[in-house]
N, C-alpha and C positions, 0 to 999 in steps of 0.2 A: 163345334165347327167341323165340317167334313172337308178334308184336304183332297183336292183333285189334281191329277196330272194329265195333261192333254198331249196325245201323240198323233201327229198327222204330218204327211210329207209335204203338203201344200202350206206354205207359211201363212197366206191369207186365210185359209180355212181354219188352221190352228188358232190364229188370233181371234177369228169369229167365234169359235167354240169356247175359247177362253172368256170372251166377253159374255157369252150366254151364261157360263157358269157364274160369273160375277153378279149377274142379275138375279140369280136364285138365292133366296135367303137361306142362311145356314151353310153355304158352300164358299170355298175360296180356292183359288188356283195357286198351287205351290210349285208348279213347273210346267214347262212346254218343251217338247222335243220333236225334231223333224226326221229323226232316224231311230231305228230300233235299238242299236247299240247305245246311243246317247240316252234313250229313255231308260233302258235297263240299268245302266251305270248310275244314273241320277236317283232312280227309285230305290235301288239297293242301298246307296249311300244315305238316302233320307230315312230308310227303315230303322236306322239306329240313332237318328238324331231327334231333335225336339218337334219336328214337323213331319212325321211319317205319313206316307200317301195312303189314303183310305180307298180311293176309287181312281182307276185309270180309264180315261176315254180313249180307246185304242182303235186306230185305223188298221186296216188289213194290209194295204199296199204301201210298203215302205221301200226306199231305195236299197237298203242293205239286207233286210230280212223280213219275213212275214210278220204281221202283227201277232199272229198265233204263236210264232216262235218266241216273241217277246214274253208272252204269257207263260209259255213253257219254261223259259229261262228263269223267270221269277218264281215259278212254282218249284223248280228244281232247287233254287236257293232258299226255299221256305220263307219267302217274303209274304207277310200277311197283308194281301191287298186284293180288292175286288176289281173285276174288269167289266166294262161295258163296251161292246164292240160298236164302233161308229164307222159304217162303210156302205158303199154302194153294192158290195158283193152280197148276193142273197142265194147263191147256189147251194144245193144240199150238202156238198162236201165241206164248204166253209162253215155252214151252220152247224153241221155235226161236230166238226173240229172245235168250234167255239163251245158247244154244249159240253163236250168231253172235258174241257178245261174249266168247267164250272163258272162260265160268265154269268153275271147277274142280269144282263140286259143286252138288247140288240137294237140299234138305231140304224135304219136304212136311209142313206142319203138320197135325195135331199129331204130335209124336213123343216118344219117351222119351229119357231121358238116355243110355241104352245105345246107341241109334242115333246120337245126337249125338256121343257119345264115339268111336264107331267111325269116323264121318266125319272128325273132327278128327285121329284117329290116322293115318288114310290120308293126309290132307293133310300131316301132319308129315313122313311119309316122302317124299312128293312134293317138299316144300319142301327137305328135306335133300339129296335127290339132285340137284336143280337148283342149290341154293346151293353145293354142293361143286364145281360147274363154274366155276372162276375161272381166268383172266379171262372176261368175257362172250363172248369169241370162241371159247371152247372148243368143240369139235365132239364129237358123239356118234356111236357106231355104232348099228346097228339094234337090237341087243339092249339097249343102255343106254336108248335111247328107249322101247322097248317096256316096259322095267321101270319107267321113270319114270311113264308114262301108266297102267300097270296098277295102280299103287298107289292111284289114285283111283277104281278100279272097286270096287263093293261086294263084299265077301267074303260068305260065308254069313251071313245075318242071325242076330242073337242069338236063342236059343231062348226061346220063351214057354212057360211050364208048360202041360201038356195041359189043355184045357178053357177056356183064356183066349184072348180075341181080341186081336190087336195093335191093331186099330182102337179097341176099347172101352178098352183100356189107355191109348191115346194120348188119348182123350177125357177120361178121368179125370185124367190128368196135366195137360192143359190147364185143366180146370176148377179144380184145386187151385192151379195157378200163378196164374190170373187172380183167384181168390178173395181172395188176400192175407191170409187168415185161416184158422183151423181150422174144418173142417166135419165133420159126422157122416156116417156111411154112409147114414143115411136121407135127409139133406138132399141129398147128392150123387146118390143113387138117384132122387129126385124130379126133380132138374134134368135128368138124362140119360135118364130113362125106363127105369130099370133096377129090378130088385128090390133090396130092402135086402141080402139074402143075397149076391147077385151083386156088388154094389158092395163089400161087406165083403171078399169073396175077393180082388178086385183090390187093394183098399187094404192088406190084410195082405201081399200079394205085394210091393207097393211098399215096405212097411215093412221086410220082410225084406232087400230090396235096399239099404236105407238111404237111399232117395230121398224117403221120407215119414216124418214124425214122428207118433207115436201117444201120446195122453195121455187121462186121464179128464177128462170135462167136469164141473166142479163146479157146485153150485147147482141140480142137477136132482133132482126127487123120486124116491125109490125107488132102484133099482140104477143106479150111475153109468154114464153113457153115454160111449162112446169117441168121440174126435174126432181128425181127421187134418189135418196141415198139411204144406205143401211144405218140404222140407229144404233150402232155398236159402240 
């Protein structure tokens, strides 16, 4: 079982990412923190306990320190943990800083569960290959090293139905996650600057995939209106 620690300054987003982790076989959440200092303390404490953290899903913007500073702190304390950055930041400086710290992956917000699941599946294989090398002094040949690092490279992205934009799909996913309640297609369309018909198409696609729940909204006059909620 791979132990995951979620770090994000937005409580609803942190909870959504934790739920994503729980839906991925072979992974479990062992902690959630909303600040960098709280994350560092908890991960250091767990490093000597029965449930050490294997993977940190690390946001960049935190109220007390940068997510990269959290990684630097843990690296300085020689905590054996991997980092996957989960952030809307995609500027070259942030990406270079993350790369210098040896992060194993980078997820740009917003994203769908399919993208998240694919990233974690890649990490699971990477973790399996390196964990199988015991003792720590085990050496690899070139092919073995290439195979281990190749697992963290993106495979072909999941196909989005023709006519649907991955960016718009991600925006709808984020809107539903952050709403924390059921919303109608009309309400989401207004928030995101879409037509109601367009929003409905994306919501029905997410419903078919099982990531969104659909139900009738009661108490509205005339024909019952459908509303959608994140299936977390």
